C-alpha positions as CSV (number, residue, x, y, z in Angstrom):
1,M,92.2,142.2,67.8
2,K,92.8,144.0,71.0
3,K,89.5,142.7,72.4
4,S,90.4,139.2,71.4
5,S,93.8,139.4,73.2
6,V,92.0,140.7,76.4
7,L,89.5,137.8,76.3
8,G,92.3,135.4,75.7
9,A,94.2,136.7,78.7
10,V,91.1,136.5,80.9
11,F,90.3,133.0,79.7
12,G,93.9,131.9,80.2
13,S,94.1,133.2,83.7
14,S,90.8,131.5,84.5
15,L,92.0,128.2,83.1
16,I,95.2,128.3,85.2
17,S,93.2,129.2,88.3
18,L,90.9,126.3,87.6
19,M,93.7,123.9,87.0
20,L,95.5,125.0,90.2
21,A,92.3,124.6,92.2
22,T,91.6,121.1,90.9
23,T,95.1,119.8,91.3
24,V,95.3,121.1,94.9
25,N,92.1,119.4,95.7
26,A,93.1,116.1,93.9
27,A,96.5,115.9,95.6
28,P,97.1,113.5,98.5
29,D,96.4,114.8,101.9
30,P,99.7,115.5,103.7
31,N,98.0,115.0,107.0
32,F,97.1,111.4,106.2
33,H,100.2,109.5,107.3
34,I,100.6,106.0,106.0
35,Y,102.8,103.3,107.3
36,L,103.7,100.0,105.7
37,A,104.0,96.8,107.8
38,F,105.3,93.4,106.7
39,G,106.9,90.3,108.1
40,Q,105.9,86.8,109.3
41,S,103.6,85.5,112.0
42,N,104.4,88.0,114.7
43,M,103.5,90.8,112.2
44,E,100.3,88.9,111.3
45,G,99.6,89.0,115.0
46,Q,98.8,85.8,117.0
47,G,97.2,87.3,120.1
48,D,93.5,86.8,120.9
49,I,91.4,89.9,120.1
50,G,89.6,91.3,123.1
51,N,86.6,93.6,123.3
52,E,89.0,96.5,124.1
53,D,90.8,95.9,120.8
54,K,87.6,96.4,118.7
55,N,87.1,100.0,119.8
56,V,89.1,101.9,117.2
57,D,89.4,105.7,116.6
58,E,88.1,106.7,113.1
59,R,91.4,108.4,112.6
60,F,93.1,105.0,112.5
61,Q,92.5,103.3,109.1
62,V,93.7,100.2,107.4
63,M,93.8,99.4,103.7
64,W,93.0,95.7,103.4
65,A,95.7,94.0,101.3
66,A,94.5,90.4,101.2
67,D,92.1,88.9,98.7
68,N,89.8,87.6,101.5
69,G,87.9,90.0,103.7
70,S,85.2,87.9,105.1
71,C,86.5,88.0,108.7
72,N,86.1,91.8,108.9
73,Q,82.8,93.2,107.8
74,G,83.1,96.0,105.3
75,M,86.8,95.3,104.5
76,S,87.8,94.7,100.9
77,K,91.1,94.8,99.1
78,G,92.3,98.3,98.2
79,K,89.8,100.2,100.4
80,W,90.3,102.1,103.6
81,S,88.2,101.2,106.6
82,K,88.5,101.5,110.4
83,A,91.5,99.5,111.6
84,V,89.6,96.8,113.6
85,P,91.8,93.6,114.0
86,P,92.8,91.4,112.3
87,L,94.7,93.7,109.9
88,A,96.7,91.3,107.8
89,H,94.3,88.6,106.5
90,C,91.6,86.1,107.5
91,Q,93.7,82.9,107.9
92,G,94.9,82.9,111.4
93,A,95.9,86.6,111.7
94,K,94.8,88.1,115.0
95,L,96.1,90.9,117.2
96,G,99.6,92.2,116.3
97,P,101.9,95.0,116.9
98,T,100.5,97.1,114.1
99,D,97.2,97.5,116.0
100,Y,98.6,99.5,118.9
101,F,101.3,101.1,116.7
102,G,98.5,102.9,114.8
103,R,96.4,103.6,117.9
104,T,99.4,105.2,119.6
105,M,100.4,107.2,116.6
106,V,96.8,108.6,116.6
107,E,96.9,109.2,120.3
108,K,100.2,111.0,120.4
109,T,100.0,113.1,117.2
110,D,97.9,116.2,116.4
111,S,94.2,115.7,116.0
112,K,94.5,116.9,112.4
113,I,96.6,113.8,111.6
114,K,95.0,110.6,110.3
115,V,97.0,107.3,110.3
116,G,96.7,104.6,107.8
117,V,98.4,101.2,107.7
118,I,98.9,98.4,105.1
119,V,99.8,95.0,106.5
120,V,101.2,92.1,104.5
121,A,102.5,89.2,106.5
122,V,102.9,85.4,106.1
123,A,103.5,83.1,109.0
124,G,106.7,81.2,108.9
125,C,108.1,82.9,105.8
126,S,111.7,83.8,105.1
127,I,112.8,87.2,104.0
128,K,113.2,85.5,100.6
129,L,109.4,85.8,100.1
130,F,109.8,89.6,99.9
131,D,112.6,89.4,97.4
132,K,110.9,90.8,94.3
133,D,113.4,89.0,92.0
134,N,113.4,85.6,93.6
135,Y,110.2,85.2,95.6
136,A,108.5,82.8,93.1
137,S,111.0,79.9,93.5
138,Y,110.8,80.3,97.3
139,A,107.0,80.3,97.3
140,R,106.9,77.2,95.1
141,S,108.9,75.2,97.6
142,Q,106.6,75.8,100.6
143,Q,104.0,73.6,102.2
144,S,100.3,74.0,101.2
145,W,99.4,76.0,104.4
146,M,101.9,78.7,103.6
147,T,101.1,78.7,99.9
148,Q,97.5,79.4,100.8
149,R,98.5,82.4,102.8
150,I,100.8,83.6,100.0
151,N,97.9,83.2,97.5
152,D,95.9,85.6,99.7
153,Y,98.3,88.2,98.4
154,G,98.0,87.2,94.7
155,G,100.9,84.8,95.0
156,N,103.3,87.7,95.5
157,P,103.2,89.4,98.9
158,Y,105.9,92.0,98.0
159,G,104.0,92.9,94.8
160,R,100.8,93.2,96.7
161,L,102.4,95.5,99.3
162,I,103.7,97.8,96.5
163,E,100.3,97.7,94.7
164,M,98.4,98.7,97.8
165,A,101.0,101.3,98.8
166,K,100.8,103.0,95.4
167,K,97.0,103.1,95.7
168,A,97.3,104.5,99.3
169,Q,99.6,107.3,98.0
170,E,96.6,108.7,96.1
171,D,95.2,109.6,99.5
172,G,98.1,110.3,101.8
173,V,101.9,110.2,102.3
174,I,104.0,107.3,103.3
175,K,105.9,108.2,106.5
176,G,107.6,105.0,107.5
177,I,107.9,101.2,107.6
178,I,107.5,98.7,110.5
179,F,108.8,95.2,110.2
180,H,108.8,92.0,112.2
181,Q,110.5,89.0,110.6
182,G,113.6,86.9,111.2
183,E,112.7,83.9,113.2
184,T,112.8,81.7,110.1
185,D,116.1,83.2,109.1
186,A,117.8,83.1,112.5
187,G,120.8,81.2,111.3
188,D,121.3,83.1,108.0
189,G,124.2,85.6,108.3
190,N,123.1,87.2,105.0
191,W,119.7,88.2,106.4
192,P,120.6,91.8,107.3
193,S,121.7,92.6,103.7
194,A,118.6,90.7,102.3
195,V,116.4,93.0,104.4
196,K,118.3,96.0,103.1
197,K,117.6,94.9,99.5
198,V,113.9,94.7,100.2
199,Y,113.9,98.1,101.8
200,D,115.8,99.6,98.8
201,N,113.3,98.1,96.4
202,I,110.4,99.5,98.4
203,I,111.9,103.0,98.3
204,K,112.6,102.8,94.6
205,D,109.3,101.2,93.5
206,L,107.3,103.8,95.5
207,G,109.5,106.8,94.6
208,L,110.1,107.5,98.3
209,G,112.6,109.9,99.8
210,S,116.0,108.9,101.1
211,D,115.1,109.0,104.8
212,I,112.1,106.8,105.3
213,P,112.5,105.1,108.7
214,F,112.5,101.3,108.9
215,L,111.7,99.9,112.4
216,A,112.5,96.2,113.1
217,G,111.2,94.6,116.2
218,E,113.2,92.0,118.2
219,V,111.9,88.5,118.5
220,L,111.0,86.9,121.8
221,R,114.1,86.9,123.9
222,S,113.2,83.7,125.7
223,G,111.8,82.0,122.6
224,S,113.2,79.2,120.5
225,S,114.2,81.7,117.8
226,S,115.9,84.2,120.1
227,G,119.1,83.9,118.1
228,A,117.5,86.0,115.4
229,N,118.1,89.0,117.6
230,N,121.8,88.7,116.7
231,N,120.8,89.4,113.1
232,I,118.3,92.1,114.0
233,A,121.0,94.0,116.0
234,K,123.1,94.3,112.9
235,L,120.3,96.1,110.8
236,P,121.4,99.6,111.8
237,Q,124.7,98.9,110.2
238,Q,122.9,98.5,106.9
239,S,121.3,102.0,106.8
240,K,121.1,105.2,108.8
241,N,117.3,104.7,108.5
242,F,117.2,101.4,110.3
243,Y,116.2,101.2,113.9
244,V,115.6,98.3,116.3
245,V,112.6,98.1,118.6
246,S,113.4,96.2,121.8
247,S,111.4,93.2,123.1
248,E,113.0,93.5,126.5
249,G,110.6,92.4,129.3
250,F,108.3,90.4,127.0
251,N,108.8,86.9,128.4
252,Q,105.4,85.4,128.5
253,A,105.3,83.4,125.3
254,L,101.9,82.7,123.8
255,G,100.7,79.3,124.9
256,D,100.5,77.8,121.5
257,G,103.4,75.4,121.8
258,Q,105.6,77.2,119.4
259,N,107.5,79.4,121.8
260,V,108.0,82.3,119.3
261,H,104.8,84.4,119.6
262,F,104.0,87.2,122.1
263,T,100.9,87.4,124.2
264,S,98.0,89.8,123.4
265,Q,99.2,92.3,126.1
266,E,102.8,92.1,124.8
267,Y,101.6,92.8,121.3
268,R,99.8,95.9,122.6
269,D,102.9,97.0,124.4
270,F,105.1,96.2,121.5
271,G,102.9,98.3,119.2
272,K,103.3,101.2,121.5
273,R,107.1,100.8,121.5
274,Y,107.1,100.9,117.7
275,A,105.0,104.1,117.7
276,E,107.2,105.7,120.3
277,K,110.3,105.0,118.3
278,M,108.6,106.2,115.1
279,I,107.6,109.5,116.8
280,E,111.1,109.9,118.1
281,V,112.7,109.4,114.7
282,L,110.2,111.5,112.7
283,G,110.0,114.4,115.1
284,D,108.8,117.6,113.4
285,K,107.8,115.6,110.3
286,L,104.7,114.5,112.2
287,K,103.4,118.1,112.6
288,P,100.3,118.8,110.5
289,A,100.7,120.7,107.3
290,E,99.0,124.0,107.8
291,G,96.3,125.0,105.4
292,S,96.0,121.6,103.9
293,E,92.6,120.1,103.0
294,P,91.7,116.5,102.4
295,P,91.3,115.3,98.8
296,A,88.1,116.6,97.3
297,S,87.3,113.4,95.4
298,S,84.4,111.2,96.5
299,D,86.8,108.6,97.8
300,S,87.7,109.4,101.4
301,P,90.4,107.5,103.3
302,A,87.7,105.6,105.0
303,S,86.0,104.7,101.7
304,S,88.4,104.9,98.8
305,S,87.5,103.4,95.4
306,S,89.2,100.2,94.3
307,G,91.9,100.6,91.6
308,G,93.7,98.4,89.2
309,T,97.2,98.5,88.0
310,E,98.7,101.5,86.3
311,S,97.1,102.3,82.9
312,V,97.4,104.8,80.2
313,A,95.1,107.8,79.7
314,S,92.0,106.9,77.7
315,S,91.9,110.1,75.8
316,S,93.8,113.4,75.5
317,S,91.8,114.8,78.4
318,S,91.0,111.8,80.7
319,G,92.9,109.1,82.5
320,G,92.6,105.5,83.5
321,H,93.2,104.1,86.9
322,H,95.6,106.2,88.9
323,H,98.6,105.6,91.1
324,S,100.4,108.4,92.8
325,A,104.0,108.1,94.0
326,S,104.1,110.8,96.6
327,S,106.7,110.2,99.3
328,S,106.5,111.0,102.9
329,G,106.7,114.5,104.2
330,G,109.7,116.2,105.8
331,H,112.7,118.2,104.7
332,H,114.6,115.3,103.0
333,H,111.7,113.5,101.4
334,H,111.0,116.2,98.8
335,S,113.9,115.0,96.6
336,S,111.6,112.4,95.0
337,S,108.2,113.5,96.2
338,S,105.0,114.7,94.6
339,N,103.3,115.3,97.8
340,S,101.6,118.7,98.0
341,G,103.1,119.3,101.5
342,D,106.7,119.1,100.3
343,Q,108.7,121.5,98.2
344,P,110.7,120.2,95.3
345,S,114.5,120.0,95.4
346,S,116.5,123.0,94.2
347,A,119.0,120.7,92.6
348,A,118.8,119.5,88.9
349,S,118.3,121.4,85.8
350,S,114.9,122.5,84.5
351,S,113.3,120.9,81.5
352,S,114.0,122.3,78.0
353,D,110.5,121.6,77.0
354,A,108.5,124.8,76.4
355,V,105.4,125.4,78.4
356,T,102.5,125.1,75.9
357,T,98.7,125.4,75.9
358,N,96.1,125.1,73.3
359,S,95.3,128.1,71.1
360,S,92.2,129.1,73.0
361,S,94.3,129.9,76.1
362,S,97.5,131.0,74.6
363,S,98.0,133.7,77.2
364,A,98.1,131.0,79.9
365,S,101.7,130.3,79.0
366,D,102.6,133.8,80.2
367,A,101.2,133.1,83.6
368,L,102.8,129.6,84.0
369,P,106.5,130.4,84.3
370,A,106.0,132.3,87.5
371,M,104.1,129.5,89.0
372,A,106.5,126.9,87.7
373,K,109.7,128.6,88.8
374,S,110.6,125.9,91.2
375,F,109.7,123.0,88.9
376,V,112.7,120.8,88.6
377,M,113.6,117.7,86.6
378,E,114.2,115.4,89.6
379,G,112.0,112.9,91.4
380,N,108.3,112.4,90.6
381,A,105.6,114.7,89.3
382,Q,101.9,114.2,89.4
383,V,100.1,114.2,86.1
384,F,96.5,115.5,85.5
385,D,94.4,116.0,82.4
386,M,93.1,119.4,81.6
387,Q,89.9,118.8,83.6
388,G,92.0,118.3,86.7
389,K,91.6,114.5,86.8
390,F,94.6,112.8,88.4
391,L,96.2,110.3,85.9
392,G,99.3,109.1,87.7
393,T,102.9,110.0,88.2
394,V,106.0,110.2,86.1
395,E,109.6,109.9,87.2
396,L,111.7,112.8,86.1
397,A,115.4,112.9,85.4
398,S,117.7,115.8,84.7
399,G,118.3,116.4,81.0
400,A,115.3,114.3,79.9
401,S,112.4,115.6,77.9
402,L,109.1,116.1,79.7
403,K,107.2,115.4,76.5
404,E,109.0,112.1,75.9
405,I,108.5,111.0,79.5
406,V,104.7,111.8,79.5
407,S,104.3,110.4,76.0
408,A,105.9,107.1,77.0
409,K,103.8,106.8,80.1
410,F,100.3,107.8,78.8
411,Q,100.5,106.9,75.1
412,R,98.1,109.7,74.0
413,S,98.3,113.0,72.3
414,G,96.9,116.0,74.1
415,S,97.7,118.5,76.9
416,Y,98.7,117.5,80.3
417,L,99.3,119.4,83.6
418,L,102.2,118.3,85.6
419,R,102.5,119.2,89.3
420,Q,105.5,119.0,91.6
421,G,104.7,120.4,95.1
422,S,103.3,123.8,94.4
423,A,104.9,124.1,91.0
424,V,102.9,123.5,87.8
425,K,103.7,123.0,84.1
426,V,101.4,122.4,81.1
427,I,102.8,120.5,78.2
428,S,101.3,119.3,74.9
429,V,102.2,115.8,73.6
430,E,101.8,114.6,70.0
431,K,102.0,110.9,69.4
432,R,103.2,109.8,66.0
């Protein structure tokens, strides 16, 4: 009996060590910084792509969001690749501000940092196209050329942005959002609040923290839609996280007869301005996380596997397609983050669910409380099976039952490992 207890303790400790090792390796890389970019034609980019624009640092990656990828060899939806323009889609998108935003972020941050972008942009569109509740009626009323571009994003550009962002969160952490839109809505006084609604939905749908910066670029000051800058100037009144990036000095409108687009050089300079503002806003949050290692899976940021929508675990010890909901790093973001680089919030009560394991590793429950002492019922937690495979995330709420939350999400009986920052819990779920 004594010998059995000793063996159980040894086995339990080994199991916990194995689970900790696998979850650490499977967690998103806190040094892979991801930025979302969306808007209309100026965010697509309308500048001609020169030879200098095709030389891109490997540390700057793009996750292709469009259904077409034929214009960029090696790019396909949902996979990381070197960020060679165009970054938005293959129907008229060219060089835009995101190109030199990413290049500058790489250039001016630590060499340990990688930068990834996801660009979703549709020429001529209103902010209504990114309203998750009302986009469909707007999309149906558009001309065929715009409908074709909307269809490149599955008919729902906002939905595609969120889908790709969730997939990207498996590999890294979302640090901020850049935005260029407003020409179409220049005369709409409700535009600033409509933008805020889109931002709020992004934060909620991705489980991000409360201080994700949102950078909006001014339109061409000498252009036919220059009045949109009056709306853009009001954005900081909507949120402490909203900032305006100036277009001052950009007066050489692209010679395409529309008088709304910037030239290639202005796009390059504009991208740098976006990056400089992002660096100013994020400050120390851009420092590399010490001791962090990239994910150990076979999918690197440069070559991640394609994933579908969120699905349930296929058995008690394995999962389906996975979507993480880590938030960006920094001292505020942890309140709803599952990123390994952030610590969970100290607020909120702990779960009443007991830490349980299977009978062969009963002594493991003795080891878990010390490791789970900072586990809190707030924000998101990553969920793994007992082999360390990442299954997805669950949203936690104070006073709720962990077992009920996991059971509702994964629909299977069995044991699951939950991770929140460096804290770990194991729970057993029985479906009836």
